[in-house]
C-alpha positions as CSV (number, residue, x, y, z in Angstrom):
1,M,-82.4,29.4,-176.7
2,V,-81.7,28.1,-180.3
3,I,-78.0,27.9,-179.3
4,R,-78.9,26.0,-176.2
5,H,-80.9,23.4,-178.4
6,L,-78.0,23.0,-180.9
7,M,-75.3,22.5,-178.2
8,I,-77.4,20.0,-176.6
9,T,-78.1,18.1,-180.0
10,L,-74.2,18.4,-180.8
11,F,-73.6,16.8,-177.5
12,A,-76.1,14.2,-177.7
13,F,-75.0,13.1,-181.2
14,W,-71.3,13.2,-180.2
15,H,-72.2,11.0,-177.1
16,T,-74.3,8.4,-178.8
17,T,-72.5,8.3,-182.3
18,F,-68.8,9.2,-182.0
19,M,-68.0,7.1,-178.7
20,V,-67.6,4.1,-181.0
21,V,-65.6,5.8,-183.6
22,R,-61.8,4.4,-183.9
23,A,-59.2,6.7,-182.3
24,D,-57.2,7.0,-185.9
25,D,-60.4,8.4,-187.6
26,A,-59.1,12.1,-188.0
27,S,-62.8,13.2,-189.0
28,A,-64.4,12.1,-185.8
29,V,-65.7,14.7,-183.8
30,T,-64.6,15.1,-180.2
31,F,-65.9,16.7,-176.9
32,Q,-62.5,18.9,-176.7
33,S,-62.5,20.0,-180.4
34,E,-66.1,20.5,-181.2
35,I,-68.5,20.7,-178.1
36,A,-66.3,22.1,-175.3
37,P,-65.6,25.3,-177.3
38,L,-69.3,25.9,-177.7
39,F,-70.0,25.5,-174.1
40,K,-67.1,27.5,-173.1
41,Q,-68.3,30.4,-175.2
42,H,-72.0,30.2,-174.5
43,C,-72.4,28.4,-171.1
44,F,-69.2,28.4,-168.8
45,A,-70.3,32.1,-167.4
46,C,-72.9,30.4,-165.5
47,H,-72.0,26.6,-165.6
48,G,-68.1,26.3,-165.8
49,P,-65.5,24.9,-163.2
50,A,-65.3,28.1,-161.5
51,K,-69.0,28.9,-161.3
52,P,-71.2,25.8,-161.6
53,G,-74.6,27.3,-161.3
54,G,-77.1,24.8,-159.9
55,G,-74.4,22.4,-159.5
56,L,-74.0,22.0,-163.2
57,N,-70.4,21.9,-164.5
58,L,-70.3,21.6,-168.4
59,E,-66.4,21.5,-168.5
60,F,-66.2,17.6,-168.9
61,P,-68.6,15.0,-169.9
62,P,-68.7,13.3,-166.5
63,G,-70.2,16.4,-165.1
64,I,-72.4,16.9,-168.1
65,R,-73.6,13.5,-167.6
66,R,-74.2,13.8,-163.8
67,G,-76.1,16.7,-164.2
68,G,-76.9,19.4,-161.6
69,E,-79.1,20.0,-158.7
70,N,-82.2,19.6,-160.8
71,G,-81.0,16.3,-162.4
72,E,-79.7,15.5,-165.8
73,A,-79.5,18.6,-168.0
74,I,-78.3,16.8,-171.1
75,V,-79.9,13.1,-172.1
76,P,-77.8,11.6,-174.7
77,G,-79.9,11.0,-177.8
78,S,-82.9,12.8,-176.4
79,L,-83.4,16.4,-177.2
80,E,-86.9,16.1,-175.7
81,R,-85.6,14.9,-172.4
82,S,-82.7,17.4,-172.3
83,R,-83.0,20.8,-170.5
84,A,-82.4,24.1,-172.4
């Protein structure tokens, strides 16, 4: 449960903060380098490209924003409204 909250928080933080960071900023957090590996390790077994449980595919940001059969799973900037 703690890991899920951490991943949701990281994604929400990345989405709301680092979307505006310049591309030449080497210290910027990116989905591919920071968030995707966490999802792959902890979430893809049930919500990956091969098995999107409940229609939720965590492989790419558009699928995450779209959510699954029960609506949004991660609401950028809102841990309270995000599902874990």
